[in-house]
N, C-alpha and C positions, 0 to 999 in steps of 0.2 A: 124310105128312112129318112127322117129328118136330120139335120146336121147335128143336133146335140147328141142324139142315138148313135150317129155315126162316130163321133168324137169318143163316146164312151166304148164303143165297140172296138175302134182301134186301139185305145188305151190297154184293153184287155188282150187283143191280139199281140201287142208289142210288149206285153209285160215281162215276159222271159228275156227278151232282147235289152229292155232297160235294166233288168237285174243284173244280167251279165255285165252291161257297161259299168254299173254301180260297183260290182265286185271287182272288176279290174282297176277302176280307179282308187278303190279303197285299198286293194292289196299293193299298190304303187305310189304311195302318197309322196308328194314333193313339197318343200317348204316354200314360203312366200317369195316371189319373183325368180324361182328356180324351177317352175313348173314346165320344163323343157318337154318332158316325155308325155306328161299330161297333155299338153298342147298338141303335140304331134298326133296323139291318139284321138283327141277331139277332131282335128282337121281330117284325119283318115276316116273317122266314122261319117262326119258330115259328107266328105266326098262319096262315100259309099251310099248315102242317102240321095244322092244326086246334086248337091249343091256345089255351084261353081264360083259364085262370088264370094270368096273367103279372104278376108285380108288379116295380116298380123298388126297388132296395135300393142305399144307398151312391152315389146320383146316377146313375152310369152302369151300375150292375151289375142283374142281372135274375135273377128265379127264375121256374120254369115247374113246373107240377105235373101229373103222370100218374097216374091213379086206376086200379088194377086191379080184380080182386075182393077183397072184404074189405079196402078200402082203409085201415082203422084198424088192421089186423093188424101190419103192418111198414112203416116208413118207411126208405128209403135215399136217400142224397144223392149226386149225381153232380156234380163240379166241373171246370170250365175257365176258364182266365184269358183275357183279351182285349187286354192293352196291349202295346205295341211298345217298341222301344228307339232311343235317339238316335244311329242309325248310318247312314252313308251307304251303301246297297246297292251292291254291285259285281257283282251277277249281271245277266247279259242274257237275261232271259226275257220271256214275253207278259205275265206277272203281276208284273213288277218294281214296286217301291214308286213311286207317283206322288207321294208326299210326300218331297221331297228332305231327306235327313238323318234320316228316321225309316224305320225297317225292323222287320219280323217276324224278327228274328234269333235269337230264342229258342224259336220254334215255337208261340207263342200262337195263331196262325192255324190251325195244325194241331189244337191242343187244342179250339179252338171249333168248327171244322168237323167234326171226329170226334164231339164231342157233340151237335151238331146232327143228324148223321147217325144218332146213337144215338136221340135224340129221334124221329126220323122211324121208324126201325126199331122201337122200342118202342111206339110208338102202334099199329102195324100188328098187335101181338100183345097189347095191353093186357087182352083178355079172358082170356088165359092167365096173367096176373101176379097173384100173392098179395100184395097191399099197394100202397103208393104209392112213386113215384119223385119226388124233388125234384131238378129241375135248376137248378144255381148257375152262372150266367155272371158271372165276377168281374172287376172292374176292378184296376189298379194292384198286380199282383204285383211289379213291378220297382222300386218306390219305396217308403221309409218313409212311414207306418207299415204300409204292406202293405194292400190292399184286403180280404184276408180279416178283418183285425183289426176294420175298420170294419163290414163286413157281420155279423159276430158281434154287435158292439155294437148294430147296428140290428135284431137278431132274427132273422137268416137261419136260425139253427138252432133256431127255434121256428115253431109254427103253419103246418104240421106239423112236430114235431120229429123228425129223423132219429136213429136210434140207431146208425147206420153212414154213413160217407162214404169216396168212392173218388175219386182223382184219377189222371190219366194225363199223362205228360211225355215228350216226344220225347228219344231218346238217340242221338245220331250215332256212338257207340262200338259200337253194338250193330247187326248186320245186320238189314234189312228181313225181316220174316217172324218175328223172335224179340222176346220180351219178357222183361223182368227184375223180380224180386220180391226183397224182403229183409225178414225179420220183425225186429221190435224197433227200436232206433235206427238211423236210416238217414242223415239229412243234419244238418249242423251249425246251432247257433245262429249268428247274425252281427251284430256290433256294430261300428259306427264310431267310431274314436277321433280326436280332434282336440286336439292339444296345441300351445300357445303357450309357448314358453321366452323368458323376458324378462331381458334383462342392460342392459349399459350400451355402448353402441358407441362407435368410435372409430378412430384410426388404428392400422393393422396392425402399425406399427413401434413401437407404445407400448402393447403388451398390459396392462402394469401398470396403465395409467390406466383400463382398460376392465374390464367384467364380460363376458367372452366367451359369448354364448347358443350359438355353434356348439360349443364344446368341451362345455358343459353338455348340449346336445342329443345330442352323441355317447356321452355317459355314459349319458344316459338310455335311449337305443335300445339300447345293449348290455346295460345292467342289466335292462331290462324282459323280455328274453328269458329269463332266469332264471325268470321266473313260469311259463313253459311247462316249461324243461328241469330245474328244481329245485324248484318249489313244487307243480305239478300232479302228481296221481298218475298214474304210467305207465298206468294202466287206463283213463284218461280221455283220449281224443285232444284235442289242443287245437292251436291255430295262431294266431300272432301275426306278422302282416306289416306292416311299414312300406312303404307304397307311393309316399309323397310328402314330401319334406322341402325346404323353401324357406327358405334363408339369404340374403337379398337384399343382400349385401355386395359386395365386389370382392376383388382380389388384396391390396390394401393397407387394405381398410375391414372392420372388424368391425361387423357390424350391431347394431342394438338388439334385435332378436328373430329367432326361427326358428320357423317353422311345420311341424308334423309330422302327417301323416294315416296312419292305420293301420287294420287290421281285425283283430279277435278273434274266434274261432270255436271253439266246444267242443260237447260232448255230454251236458252235465249241467247242469242249471238252478242247482242249489245251488253248485257249483263255479264256474259263470259269474259270479255276483254276488260271491262270495268274491274271485275274481281282479280284478274291477272295484275293489275296495277295496284290495287290495294293490298295483295298479299305480298308483293315485292317490298312494297314501301314499309309495311309492318314488320316483315321479318328483318329487314335491313336495319330499321329503327331500333328494334329490341336487341339486336346482336351489337350495335354501336353502343347503345346506352349501357350494356353491361361489359364493355370494354373489349368485345371482339369484332368479328365482321362476318358476312356471308354472302357466297355466291348463290343466286336464285336464278335456276335456268328453268324455263317452260319450254317444252316441245309441244307446240300447237298440234293437236290431233284432228280427229273428225268433227265436223259440225253436227248439231242436232239433227234428227230425221224428221222431215215434215211430209205426212202422207196428204197428198192434195184431196180436199173434200168430195169434189165431183167424181174424180178418176176413182177414188176409194169407194165410193157410194156405188158406182156403176160396177166395179169389180166384185163387191161384196154382193150385190144383186144377182151377178152372173153366178157365183158361188153358191147362193140360195137355190137360183134355178137349176144348178147342176148336182148338188148334194143335198137339197132339203134346208129348209130354214132352221131345223134342229141341229144341224151340223155346223152351223156358222156361228162362232162366238165373238163377243166383244173383247178386245184386248185392253189391258191396262197399260199405263206409262211404263216403260222399260229403261232402267238406267244403263243398261248395257249400250255398248256403241257400235255402228256399223258404218263401212265407208259409203254403202249405197246413199248415205246422207249426202254426199257430194252431188250425186245426180239429183236429188230432190231439191237442191238449191239452184238447179239449172233449167229444170222441165218438170212439168206435172208428173209426180211420182206415186206410186202405190207399192208398199213393202207389207206383205202379208206373211202369216204363219201357217205351216203345214203340220199338223198333228202327226207325231211318230210314236207315241207311247202306247205300250200294250202290257199291263200288269199281269195279264194271265200268262204271258210268254216270259215275264221278267224283265222286260225290256223297260226300264225306269231311269236309267242312269241320265245325268245332265251332261250338256255339251262341255266340252274341255275337260273331260275326265277320262281315264285310262279304260274304262268300261263303257263308254258311250256306244250305242248301236240304235238301230230303228227297227221297227215293224215294217218289213219290206211292202206290205200291202199299201202302205202310203204312197209307193212309187207310182202306182195306177193313178192315184188322185192328183200326185204332184204333176205328172205329165199332162193328164187329161184336163184338169183345172187351168192350168196356165195356158194351154190351147184354147180352151173355152172362153177365158178371159180376154185373150188377144182377139178372138173372132168378134166378140161382143162388142169390144172398143173400137174395131175396125167397122163392122157392120152396121153400127148404130146409126 
């Protein structure tokens, strides 16, 4: 039996184990940076597979090492995130969340289960591997500053230092059986913006005695859109969205201040920070010109995600070899954000998508929704393909 056939056979053999792992993690979700029981479960599972080099990183994060032949020849890292979201699950399954108000609505239970499956599969064939595999089980992808940034600061990309890293993420827009890749820039940076517009409140019938922060805020919201439509290069996709505006007055009350929350996303780090400066200057200038003031607070989030061309091409070719060309699709730009992007700015990276949609089974809900679920046939592909990509990159 050749190595590819062996990987496919092992992914079938271990399917029920992988599914049980996924069910356990899904039923016991934990929020970002609080993945204590999940981390313990992952560690115990790895130990059960025979792993000994397991280390704690970033409090609830873990790494595990698998050495093949010539372990110093090459090192590749595989990454899975473990945290859940503050969402009340609406599904009615045997593995429904037991922690009310917390749910694996972004598929991190799938990512962790698939990588544990890959860890089990790869250990079975370790004598046929050239180099070392570093498994990174990461906390806090859903919350700033992002578990990836903390793990990097704590040395996750050292000792041993991978020269490549691969991550996998569920995609409910792609049918089960298919996967997606994109070379170059793929996902956007994401910054949170919090603006407080200050004026002078008073009676709505006497605006001349007030400094109306609602009017000022309106001008700021409209004007800031020019940053995207007239200042940004048309060659750089950018999004500025205002999702929350609170002016706590009434029909006849002008409030003292207005709160505005927004997100800014783009695909170029130089432009990103230039846009920050321009937004602050424009908002403060408008507020001052209209007799008020504003506090402009930017919470810098994840950078844009860059898929290394050569690594992504080799990983895509491995997927074609494993699944067939008809089951590998080209991804479009995605304005969602991912803290895997931090790794992509440190080491050659490939972040690809695992199809989980099955319309016949009614599995169509998007991530971050109370009814999100997956077609679990995807678990076989997720574990097997991740293993095959790792093997191909090590043995090339």
